[in-house]
C-alpha positions, 0 to 999 in steps of 0.5 A, spaced: 500 500 500 505 504 501 509 504 494 501 505 491 501 511 496 508 513 494 507 513 487 500 516 487 502 522 492 508 524 487 504 524 480 499 529 484 505 533 486 508 532 480 502 534 476 500 540 481 507 544 479 509 547 473 515 550 472 520 552 478 518 552 485 515 557 489 517 564 491 523 562 496 526 558 491 531 565 490 533 564 497 535 557 496 538 558 490 543 564 494 544 559 499 546 553 494 551 558 490 554 561 497 554 554 500 558 551 494 565 550 497 562 547 503 561 539 505 556 535 502 552 535 508 550 542 507 548 541 500 544 535 502 541 540 507 540 545 502 537 539 498 532 537 503 530 544 504 528 545 496 524 538 496 520 541 502 519 548 499 517 544 493 512 540 496 509 546 500 508 550 494 505 544 491 500 543 496 498 550 496 497 550 489 493 543 490 489 547 495 488 552 490 486 547 485 482 542 489 476 546 493 475 540 497 480 540 501 477 546 504 470 542 505 473 537 509 470 537 517 478 536 520 480 542 524 487 541 523 490 542 515 495 537 516 489 531 518 485 535 512 490 534 507 491 527 510 484 525 509 483 528 502 490 524 500 486 517 502 480 520 499 484 520 492 486 513 493 479 511 493 477 515 488 484 512 484 481 505 486 474 506 484 477 508 476 482 502 476 476 498 478 470 501 476 467 495 472 467 490 477 462 490 483 465 495 488 462 496 495 463 501 500 467 497 505 472 496 499 472 503 498 474 505 505 478 500 506 482 503 501 482 509 504 483 507 511 477 509 513 470 506 517 465 506 512 461 511 516 467 516 516 469 514 509 462 515 505 461 522 509 468 524 507 467 523 500 460 527 499 464 532 504 469 533 499 466 531 492 459 532 493 456 526 491 456 519 495 461 514 492 455 510 489 453 516 485 461 517 483 461 510 481 455 510 477 457 517 474 463 514 471 461 507 469 456 511 465 461 516 462 466 510 460 460 507 457 458 513 453 466 513 450 465 505 449 459 507 445 462 513 441 468 509 439 467 502 439 463 498 435 462 493 441 454 490 442 450 494 447 450 488 452 457 488 452 458 495 453 454 493 459 458 488 462 464 492 460 462 498 465 460 494 470 453 494 470 450 486 470 443 487 466 443 491 459 436 493 461 438 496 467 444 499 463 439 502 458 434 505 464 441 508 467 444 511 461 437 514 458 436 517 464 442 521 465 443 522 457 435 522 455 437 517 449 437 510 450 444 507 448 442 504 441 439 511 439 445 515 443 449 511 438 445 511 432 445 519 433 453 519 434 453 516 427 449 520 423 453 526 426 459 522 423 462 519 429 467 514 426 468 507 430 
């Protein structure tokens, strides 16, 4: 789990920071230039300081880009960040396994939270329940498959985690206003290529 966590956090930090590190970089450059003749220990300290400032800058950018972080009920900012990180791991789990049967306890276990705490925190952070999120993701993926592949509708339903094509059709119609077959036909007449 820690390998998954570390790779996900590093992807989040890399994705959040575009360009050089935040404003304190100039101070670090001066410190690096003046201490060039000193031992390698001071260079390690400077590198650690640079890394910490980059991480803090990335977290600041992440808070600006992700307002859900501010909607979480925790009192301390570090607790909110940890809770948000765990919720993002659960979202990643959902994206990786959307076509399988996912229950609330599986998602909560990935986030290392109780079912109740996970459900409450997920809804507070993202504005919808985990079930609604999974359903919306499945229907979005189904729409993509209907648009870009010639798969039969029954296979699209199964590939997106729906047990029955009829239930899939009903939910798809509710979200898109058209049944899966009419949706595909409207795309074909609009010039979509398979």
